[in-house]
N, CA, C and O atoms as a GROMACS GRO file, in nm:
protein
  472
    1THR      N    1   4.730   6.290   8.745
    1THR     CA    2   4.614   6.260   8.684
    1THR      C    3   4.513   6.207   8.804
    1THR      O    4   4.559   6.188   8.916
    2THR      N    5   4.393   6.187   8.779
    2THR     CA    6   4.313   6.127   8.863
    2THR      C    7   4.356   6.032   8.948
    2THR      O    8   4.366   6.047   9.070
    3VAL      N    9   4.382   5.926   8.883
    3VAL     CA   10   4.452   5.798   8.944
    3VAL      C   11   4.543   5.822   9.052
    3VAL      O   12   4.528   5.772   9.163
    4LYS      N   13   4.650   5.909   9.013
    4LYS     CA   14   4.760   5.944   9.092
    4LYS      C   15   4.662   6.023   9.224
    4LYS      O   16   4.669   5.971   9.336
    5ILE      N   17   4.590   6.125   9.208
    5ILE     CA   18   4.564   6.187   9.310
    5ILE      C   19   4.473   6.101   9.417
    5ILE      O   20   4.473   6.115   9.539
    6ALA      N   21   4.384   5.994   9.328
    6ALA     CA   22   4.326   5.919   9.446
    6ALA      C   23   4.435   5.814   9.524
    6ALA      O   24   4.407   5.780   9.639
    7GLU      N   25   4.556   5.765   9.462
    7GLU     CA   26   4.656   5.714   9.538
    7GLU      C   27   4.673   5.787   9.633
    7GLU      O   28   4.645   5.750   9.747
    8TYR      N   29   4.728   5.922   9.604
    8TYR     CA   30   4.774   5.999   9.719
    8TYR      C   31   4.692   6.017   9.827
    8TYR      O   32   4.730   6.015   9.944
    9ARG      N   33   4.570   6.035   9.787
    9ARG     CA   34   4.449   6.031   9.895
    9ARG      C   35   4.440   5.910   9.975
    9ARG      O   36   4.401   5.924  10.091
   10ARG      N   37   4.466   5.808   9.938
   10ARG     CA   38   4.450   5.697   9.986
   10ARG      C   39   4.576   5.665  10.092
   10ARG      O   40   4.560   5.615  10.204
   11LEU      N   41   4.681   5.697  10.044
   11LEU     CA   42   4.827   5.701  10.134
   11LEU      C   43   4.789   5.794  10.260
   11LEU      O   44   4.792   5.751  10.375
   12LEU      N   45   4.756   5.923  10.228
   12LEU     CA   46   4.736   6.011  10.330
   12LEU      C   47   4.649   5.979  10.440
   12LEU      O   48   4.666   6.006  10.559
   13SER      N   49   4.530   5.902  10.373
   13SER     CA   50   4.433   5.882  10.478
   13SER      C   51   4.460   5.762  10.551
   13SER      O   52   4.375   5.742  10.638
   14HIS      N   53   4.566   5.663  10.545
   14HIS     CA   54   4.595   5.570  10.628
   14HIS      C   55   4.746   5.615  10.682
   14HIS      O   56   4.838   5.535  10.698
   15THR      N   57   4.753   5.729  10.703
   15THR     CA   58   4.905   5.786  10.761
   15THR      C   59   4.880   5.873  10.888
   15THR      O   60   4.797   5.964  10.880
   16HIS      N   61   4.954   5.849  11.016
   16HIS     CA   62   4.924   5.919  11.108
   16HIS      C   63   5.031   6.043  11.109
   16HIS      O   64   5.001   6.149  11.164
   17SER      N   65   5.161   6.023  11.044
   17SER     CA   66   5.264   6.110  11.060
   17SER      C   67   5.309   6.131  10.922
   17SER      O   68   5.335   6.037  10.846
   18VAL      N   69   5.320   6.258  10.888
   18VAL     CA   70   5.379   6.296  10.756
   18VAL      C   71   5.496   6.378  10.755
   18VAL      O   72   5.492   6.479  10.826
   19LEU      N   73   5.598   6.357  10.690
   19LEU     CA   74   5.720   6.446  10.688
   19LEU      C   75   5.737   6.484  10.548
   19LEU      O   76   5.759   6.398  10.463
   20VAL      N   77   5.727   6.625  10.515
   20VAL     CA   78   5.747   6.676  10.383
   20VAL      C   79   5.866   6.748  10.376
   20VAL      O   80   5.861   6.854  10.439
   21LEU      N   81   5.997   6.721  10.307
   21LEU     CA   82   6.079   6.803  10.273
   21LEU      C   83   6.084   6.879  10.162
   21LEU      O   84   6.049   6.821  10.059
   22THR      N   85   6.118   6.996  10.151
   22THR     CA   86   6.082   7.094  10.038
   22THR      C   87   6.210   7.169  10.012
   22THR      O   88   6.299   7.182  10.095
   23GLY      N   89   6.211   7.215   9.891
   23GLY     CA   90   6.329   7.291   9.833
   23GLY      C   91   6.256   7.445   9.861
   23GLY      O   92   6.135   7.459   9.879
   24ALA      N   93   6.356   7.557   9.862
   24ALA     CA   94   6.299   7.671   9.863
   24ALA      C   95   6.217   7.737   9.785
   24ALA      O   96   6.162   7.835   9.836
   25GLY      N   97   6.191   7.709   9.663
   25GLY     CA   98   6.091   7.725   9.564
   25GLY      C   99   5.957   7.691   9.604
   25GLY      O  100   5.863   7.740   9.541
   26ILE      N  101   5.933   7.606   9.709
   26ILE     CA  102   5.801   7.574   9.730
   26ILE      C  103   5.713   7.705   9.793
   26ILE      O  104   5.592   7.709   9.770
   27SER      N  105   5.773   7.804   9.867
   27SER     CA  106   5.714   7.908   9.877
   27SER      C  107   5.663   7.989   9.794
   27SER      O  108   5.586   8.068   9.848
   28ALA      N  109   5.682   8.005   9.642
   28ALA     CA  110   5.653   8.087   9.550
   28ALA      C  111   5.505   8.052   9.530
   28ALA      O  112   5.428   8.147   9.526
   29GLU      N  113   5.458   7.940   9.519
   29GLU     CA  114   5.313   7.891   9.488
   29GLU      C  115   5.247   7.957   9.624
   29GLU      O  116   5.127   7.984   9.618
   30SER      N  117   5.310   7.982   9.736
   30SER     CA  118   5.215   8.028   9.849
   30SER      C  119   5.222   8.145   9.857
   30SER      O  120   5.157   8.198   9.947
   31GLY      N  121   5.303   8.228   9.765
   31GLY     CA  122   5.295   8.375   9.778
   31GLY      C  123   5.407   8.450   9.868
   31GLY      O  124   5.414   8.571   9.886
   32ILE      N  125   5.489   8.352   9.920
   32ILE     CA  126   5.611   8.390   9.983
   32ILE      C  127   5.730   8.399   9.896
   32ILE      O  128   5.780   8.301   9.842
   33PRO      N  129   5.783   8.549   9.883
   33PRO     CA  130   5.891   8.564   9.809
   33PRO      C  131   6.005   8.478   9.794
   33PRO      O  132   6.059   8.463   9.904
   34THR      N  133   6.059   8.420   9.706
   34THR     CA  134   6.170   8.355   9.683
   34THR      C  135   6.315   8.425   9.734
   34THR      O  136   6.318   8.545   9.760
   35PHE      N  137   6.426   8.344   9.745
   35PHE     CA  138   6.535   8.412   9.770
   35PHE      C  139   6.590   8.468   9.663
   35PHE      O  140   6.667   8.562   9.682
   36ARG      N  141   6.564   8.423   9.522
   36ARG     CA  142   6.597   8.505   9.410
   36ARG      C  143   6.508   8.572   9.331
   36ARG      O  144   6.537   8.633   9.228
   37GLY      N  145   6.400   8.559   9.379
   37GLY     CA  146   6.266   8.605   9.286
   37GLY      C  147   6.252   8.744   9.319
   37GLY      O  148   6.337   8.793   9.394
   38ALA      N  149   6.157   8.819   9.272
   38ALA     CA  150   6.118   8.955   9.261
   38ALA      C  151   6.081   8.961   9.418
   38ALA      O  152   6.003   8.880   9.466
   39GLY      N  153   6.142   9.061   9.493
   39GLY     CA  154   6.147   9.086   9.617
   39GLY      C  155   6.202   9.008   9.727
   39GLY      O  156   6.182   9.028   9.846
   40GLY      N  157   6.280   8.908   9.668
   40GLY     CA  158   6.349   8.809   9.747
   40GLY      C  159   6.447   8.885   9.827
   40GLY      O  160   6.439   9.008   9.817
   41LEU      N  161   6.535   8.837   9.902
   41LEU     CA  162   6.654   8.870   9.993
   41LEU      C  163   6.780   8.892   9.885
   41LEU      O  164   6.862   8.981   9.907
   42TRP      N  165   6.790   8.809   9.771
   42TRP     CA  166   6.916   8.826   9.669
   42TRP      C  167   6.901   8.946   9.612
   42TRP      O  168   7.003   9.007   9.580
   43ARG      N  169   6.778   9.000   9.590
   43ARG     CA  170   6.776   9.128   9.512
   43ARG      C  171   6.748   9.261   9.606
   43ARG      O  172   6.765   9.377   9.568
   44GLN      N  173   6.706   9.224   9.723
   44GLN     CA  174   6.678   9.326   9.819
   44GLN      C  175   6.830   9.388   9.858
   44GLN      O  176   6.854   9.508   9.851
   45PHE      N  177   6.919   9.294   9.897
   45PHE     CA  178   7.071   9.340   9.959
   45PHE      C  179   7.163   9.324   9.854
   45PHE      O  180   7.278   9.310   9.896
   46LYS      N  181   7.151   9.320   9.713
   46LYS     CA  182   7.245   9.321   9.595
   46LYS      C  183   7.377   9.251   9.643
   46LYS      O  184   7.486   9.303   9.666
   47ALA      N  185   7.338   9.123   9.654
   47ALA     CA  186   7.451   9.033   9.709
   47ALA      C  187   7.567   9.040   9.597
   47ALA      O  188   7.684   9.024   9.630
   48THR      N  189   7.529   9.066   9.456
   48THR     CA  190   7.629   9.059   9.380
   48THR      C  191   7.756   9.158   9.408
   48THR      O  192   7.875   9.128   9.422
   49ILE      N  193   7.684   9.302   9.413
   49ILE     CA  194   7.771   9.419   9.447
   49ILE      C  195   7.842   9.406   9.583
   49ILE      O  196   7.948   9.466   9.605
   50PHE      N  197   7.778   9.321   9.681
   50PHE     CA  198   7.861   9.290   9.807
   50PHE      C  199   7.999   9.178   9.756
   50PHE      O  200   8.108   9.200   9.808
   51TYR      N  201   7.988   9.086   9.676
   51TYR     CA  202   8.088   9.000   9.670
   51TYR      C  203   8.180   9.079   9.550
   51TYR      O  204   8.294   9.036   9.539
   52LEU      N  205   8.146   9.180   9.465
   52LEU     CA  206   8.232   9.255   9.355
   52LEU      C  207   8.319   9.343   9.479
   52LEU      O  208   8.440   9.362   9.464
   53PHE      N  209   8.252   9.392   9.596
   53PHE     CA  210   8.304   9.459   9.663
   53PHE      C  211   8.431   9.384   9.750
   53PHE      O  212   8.537   9.440   9.780
   54ARG      N  213   8.399   9.270   9.777
   54ARG     CA  214   8.474   9.175   9.866
   54ARG      C  215   8.603   9.113   9.744
   54ARG      O  216   8.716   9.081   9.780
   55SER      N  217   8.560   9.106   9.616
   55SER     CA  218   8.671   9.045   9.538
   55SER      C  219   8.656   9.150   9.418
   55SER      O  220   8.563   9.131   9.340
   56PRO      N  221   8.716   9.227   9.403
   56PRO     CA  222   8.728   9.339   9.285
   56PRO      C  223   8.714   9.259   9.159
   56PRO      O  224   8.646   9.309   9.069
   57ASP      N  225   8.772   9.136   9.138
   57ASP     CA  226   8.791   9.110   9.015
   57ASP      C  227   8.670   9.016   8.967
   57ASP      O  228   8.670   8.940   8.870
   58GLY      N  229   8.558   9.042   9.065
   58GLY     CA  230   8.417   8.945   9.026
   58GLY      C  231   8.415   8.828   9.049
   58GLY      O  232   8.309   8.772   9.022
   59ASN      N  233   8.511   8.755   9.101
   59ASN     CA  234   8.525   8.607   9.130
   59ASN      C  235   8.494   8.595   9.260
   59ASN      O  236   8.594   8.604   9.331
   60PRO      N  237   8.369   8.575   9.333
   60PRO     CA  238   8.365   8.514   9.476
   60PRO      C  239   8.428   8.413   9.512
   60PRO      O  240   8.455   8.406   9.632
   61SER      N  241   8.475   8.300   9.419
   61SER     CA  242   8.546   8.176   9.484
   61SER      C  243   8.693   8.222   9.517
   61SER      O  244   8.777   8.139   9.554
   62GLU      N  245   8.726   8.377   9.500
   62GLU     CA  246   8.861   8.380   9.511
   62GLU      C  247   8.864   8.475   9.642
   62GLU      O  248   8.968   8.537   9.663
   63ILE      N  249   8.751   8.492   9.734
   63ILE     CA  250   8.750   8.583   9.850
   63ILE      C  251   8.827   8.485   9.943
   63ILE      O  252   8.799   8.367   9.965
   64ASP      N  253   8.924   8.556   9.992
   64ASP     CA  254   9.007   8.514  10.104
   64ASP      C  255   8.930   8.475  10.214
   64ASP      O  256   8.851   8.553  10.266
   65GLU      N  257   8.950   8.344  10.260
   65GLU     CA  258   8.870   8.305  10.392
   65GLU      C  259   8.896   8.398  10.519
   65GLU      O  260   8.811   8.405  10.608
   66LYS      N  261   9.015   8.469  10.525
   66LYS     CA  262   9.023   8.509  10.660
   66LYS      C  263   8.934   8.666  10.652
   66LYS      O  264   8.921   8.740  10.750
   67ASP      N  265   8.886   8.689  10.533
   67ASP     CA  266   8.812   8.828  10.522
   67ASP      C  267   8.649   8.794  10.510
   67ASP      O  268   8.574   8.861  10.440
   68LEU      N  269   8.613   8.701  10.574
   68LEU     CA  270   8.492   8.622  10.564
   68LEU      C  271   8.431   8.671  10.719
   68LEU      O  272   8.506   8.672  10.816
   69PRO      N  273   8.305   8.705  10.728
   69PRO     CA  274   8.270   8.730  10.884
   69PRO      C  275   8.267   8.598  10.949
   69PRO      O  276   8.249   8.494  10.886
   70ARG      N  277   8.286   8.606  11.080
   70ARG     CA  278   8.304   8.516  11.170
   70ARG      C  279   8.228   8.543  11.321
   70ARG      O  280   8.221   8.649  11.384
   71CYS      N  281   8.182   8.427  11.350
   71CYS     CA  282   8.104   8.420  11.487
   71CYS      C  283   8.189   8.507  11.608
   71CYS      O  284   8.307   8.480  11.631
   72THR      N  285   8.136   8.587  11.663
   72THR     CA  286   8.210   8.641  11.770
   72THR      C  287   8.232   8.562  11.895
   72THR      O  288   8.320   8.597  11.973
   73LYS      N  289   8.137   8.432  11.925
   73LYS     CA  290   8.157   8.348  12.027
   73LYS      C  291   8.237   8.232  11.992
   73LYS      O  292   8.318   8.185  12.071
   74ARG      N  293   8.214   8.177  11.858
   74ARG     CA  294   8.285   8.038  11.834
   74ARG      C  295   8.404   8.063  11.755
   74ARG      O  296   8.505   7.994  11.765
   75ARG      N  297   8.390   8.167  11.673
   75ARG     CA  298   8.494   8.234  11.568
   75ARG      C  299   8.464   8.128  11.433
   75ARG      O  300   8.560   8.107  11.359
   76SER      N  301   8.358   8.077  11.408
   76SER     CA  302   8.342   8.007  11.307
   76SER      C  303   8.284   8.092  11.193
   76SER      O  304   8.238   8.204  11.220
   77LEU      N  305   8.282   8.045  11.062
   77LEU     CA  306   8.243   8.116  10.956
   77LEU      C  307   8.083   8.140  10.969
   77LEU      O  308   8.003   8.051  10.998
   78VAL      N  309   8.045   8.301  10.937
   78VAL     CA  310   7.916   8.323  10.938
   78VAL      C  311   7.841   8.276  10.823
   78VAL      O  312   7.923   8.279  10.732
   79ARG      N  313   7.744   8.238  10.783
   79ARG     CA  314   7.672   8.201  10.662
   79ARG      C  315   7.526   8.166  10.684
   79ARG      O  316   7.493   8.130  10.797
   80SER      N  317   7.448   8.171  10.601
   80SER     CA  318   7.293   8.144  10.604
   80SER      C  319   7.298   7.994  10.628
   80SER      O  320   7.400   7.928  10.650
   81HIS      N  321   7.161   7.948  10.621
   81HIS     CA  322   7.145   7.812  10.651
   81HIS      C  323   7.088   7.757  10.516
   81HIS      O  324   7.004   7.667  10.506
   82ILE      N  325   7.147   7.827  10.410
   82ILE     CA  326   7.114   7.792  10.269
   82ILE      C  327   7.212   7.673  10.203
   82ILE      O  328   7.334   7.671  10.214
   83VAL      N  329   7.134   7.577  10.136
   83VAL     CA  330   7.225   7.488  10.094
   83VAL      C  331   7.248   7.529   9.943
   83VAL      O  332   7.156   7.516   9.863
   84TRP      N  333   7.356   7.574   9.908
   84TRP     CA  334   7.390   7.654   9.773
   84TRP      C  335   7.386   7.526   9.666
   84TRP      O  336   7.435   7.418   9.697
   85PHE      N  337   7.323   7.549   9.535
   85PHE     CA  338   7.362   7.466   9.455
   85PHE      C  339   7.519   7.394   9.434
   85PHE      O  340   7.626   7.455   9.441
   86GLY      N  341   7.506   7.286   9.413
   86GLY     CA  342   7.610   7.203   9.414
   86GLY      C  343   7.671   7.155   9.561
   86GLY      O  344   7.762   7.072   9.564
   87GLU      N  345   7.616   7.212   9.684
   87GLU     CA  346   7.661   7.176   9.791
   87GLU      C  347   7.587   7.059   9.850
   87GLU      O  348   7.478   7.026   9.803
   88HIS      N  349   7.642   6.996   9.951
   88HIS     CA  350   7.567   6.887  10.022
   88HIS      C  351   7.493   6.926  10.156
   88HIS      O  352   7.552   7.018  10.213
   89ILE      N  353   7.372   6.878  10.228
   89ILE     CA  354   7.330   6.920  10.328
   89ILE      C  355   7.427   6.871  10.430
   89ILE      O  356   7.477   6.758  10.426
   90TRP      N  357   7.453   6.967  10.526
   90TRP     CA  358   7.526   6.954  10.630
   90TRP      C  359   7.515   6.851  10.738
   90TRP      O  360   7.404   6.853  10.792
   91ASP      N  361   7.600   6.760  10.784
   91ASP     CA  362   7.588   6.637  10.838
   91ASP      C  363   7.483   6.652  10.974
   91ASP      O  364   7.399   6.566  10.999
   92ASP      N  365   7.499   6.756  11.044
   92ASP     CA  366   7.399   6.742  11.154
   92ASP      C  367   7.251   6.766  11.079
   92ASP      O  368   7.167   6.680  11.109
   93ALA      N  369   7.220   6.839  11.013
   93ALA     CA  370   7.113   6.839  10.933
   93ALA      C  371   7.032   6.711  10.852
   93ALA      O  372   6.913   6.682  10.841
   94LEU      N  373   7.145   6.657  10.804
   94LEU     CA  374   7.106   6.525  10.749
   94LEU      C  375   7.062   6.407  10.855
   94LEU      O  376   6.986   6.313  10.835
   95GLU      N  377   7.136   6.444  10.981
   95GLU     CA  378   7.112   6.347  11.091
   95GLU      C  379   6.980   6.364  11.126
   95GLU      O  380   6.904   6.267  11.124
   96LYS      N  381   6.937   6.487  11.164
   96LYS     CA  382   6.797   6.515  11.219
   96LYS      C  383   6.684   6.478  11.120
   96LYS      O  384   6.571   6.440  11.151
   97ILE      N  385   6.727   6.492  11.008
   97ILE     CA  386   6.640   6.447  10.880
   97ILE      C  387   6.610   6.284  10.896
   97ILE      O  388   6.504   6.222  10.909
   98GLN      N  389   6.744   6.242  10.892
   98GLN     CA  390   6.722   6.078  10.906
   98GLN      C  391   6.647   6.035  11.023
   98GLN      O  392   6.570   5.940  11.011
   99LYS      N  393   6.664   6.102  11.149
   99LYS     CA  394   6.583   6.071  11.297
   99LYS      C  395   6.415   6.087  11.259
   99LYS      O  396   6.326   6.017  11.307
  100GLU      N  397   6.398   6.201  11.159
  100GLU     CA  398   6.249   6.233  11.159
  100GLU      C  399   6.208   6.133  11.048
  100GLU      O  400   6.087   6.112  11.041
  101ILE      N  401   6.277   6.077  10.970
  101ILE     CA  402   6.235   5.990  10.841
  101ILE      C  403   6.195   5.862  10.932
  101ILE      O  404   6.085   5.810  10.914
  102GLN      N  405   6.299   5.803  11.045
  102GLN     CA  406   6.248   5.677  11.100
  102GLN      C  407   6.113   5.711  11.166
  102GLN      O  408   6.033   5.618  11.161
  103LEU      N  409   6.068   5.823  11.226
  103LEU     CA  410   5.948   5.807  11.287
  103LEU      C  411   5.842   5.842  11.240
  103LEU      O  412   5.737   5.837  11.303
  104CYS      N  413   5.853   5.888  11.105
  104CYS     CA  414   5.691   5.927  11.004
  104CYS      C  415   5.639   5.800  10.946
  104CYS      O  416   5.717   5.704  10.941
  105ASP      N  417   5.528   5.788  10.905
  105ASP     CA  418   5.471   5.693  10.826
  105ASP      C  419   5.490   5.735  10.683
  105ASP      O  420   5.481   5.646  10.598
  106LEU      N  421   5.515   5.856  10.645
  106LEU     CA  422   5.489   5.882  10.481
  106LEU      C  423   5.589   5.998  10.488
  106LEU      O  424   5.578   6.095  10.562
  107PHE      N  425   5.697   5.972  10.393
  107PHE     CA  426   5.803   6.086  10.377
  107PHE      C  427   5.787   6.132  10.219
  107PHE      O  428   5.784   6.051  10.126
  108ILE      N  429   5.779   6.256  10.205
  108ILE     CA  430   5.726   6.306  10.078
  108ILE      C  431   5.833   6.420  10.064
  108ILE      O  432   5.832   6.512  10.146
  109VAL      N  433   5.927   6.415   9.962
  109VAL     CA  434   6.027   6.501   9.898
  109VAL      C  435   5.986   6.599   9.773
  109VAL      O  436   5.970   6.563   9.656
  110VAL      N  437   5.974   6.704   9.815
  110VAL     CA  438   5.926   6.789   9.692
  110VAL      C  439   6.055   6.902   9.662
  110VAL      O  440   6.086   6.995   9.736
  111CYS      N  441   6.112   6.867   9.545
  111CYS     CA  442   6.233   6.962   9.539
  111CYS      C  443   6.282   6.934   9.377
  111CYS      O  444   6.258   6.836   9.307
  112PHE      N  445   6.348   7.040   9.348
  112PHE     CA  446   6.422   7.027   9.198
  112PHE      C  447   6.555   6.969   9.199
  112PHE      O  448   6.590   6.895   9.107
  113SER      N  449   6.634   6.997   9.296
  113SER     CA  450   6.783   6.981   9.345
  113SER      C  451   6.804   6.870   9.414
  113SER      O  452   6.886   6.883   9.505
  114TYR      N  453   6.753   6.754   9.397
  114TYR     CA  454   6.766   6.617   9.443
  114TYR      C  455   6.917   6.592   9.477
  114TYR      O  456   6.950   6.557   9.590
  115PHE      N  457   6.997   6.610   9.385
  115PHE     CA  458   7.100   6.583   9.429
  115PHE      C  459   7.184   6.635   9.553
  115PHE      O  460   7.281   6.574   9.597
  116ASN      N  461   7.142   6.737   9.598
  116ASN     CA  462   7.184   6.813   9.724
  116ASN      C  463   7.160   6.712   9.857
  116ASN      O  464   7.221   6.718   9.964
  117LEU      N  465   7.062   6.623   9.821
  117LEU     CA  466   7.054   6.506   9.947
  117LEU      C  467   7.155   6.425   9.932
  117LEU      O  468   7.159   6.342  10.024
  118SER      N  469   7.279   6.408   9.818
  118SER     CA  470   7.348   6.306   9.826
  118SER      C  471   7.464   6.344   9.928
  118SER      O  472   7.550   6.261   9.956
   0.00000   0.00000   0.00000
């Protein structure tokens, strides 16, 4: 509404430092392909076929950890920096976010999966 827009404008006009935390979908309105949308990486690399290859019964939760790719330097599991649905944000990322929150004047969260922050 117009009242809310005016309030946001007032908040922003008195703010020196703004931190905005967004979900992946924020890119869609900007014209950047989303991970799972048309033209996104999920469709481009056919991840479902990859998981079926790794787990012939089609259940990726039953993939043996020893078969997953590992970092050549640290031998830790290789994975993207994506927080999957139902996962929590990693501790080191959460610590960085908390430090930035302490430094900003205004913190805006724009996402649909707020439970990932817990």
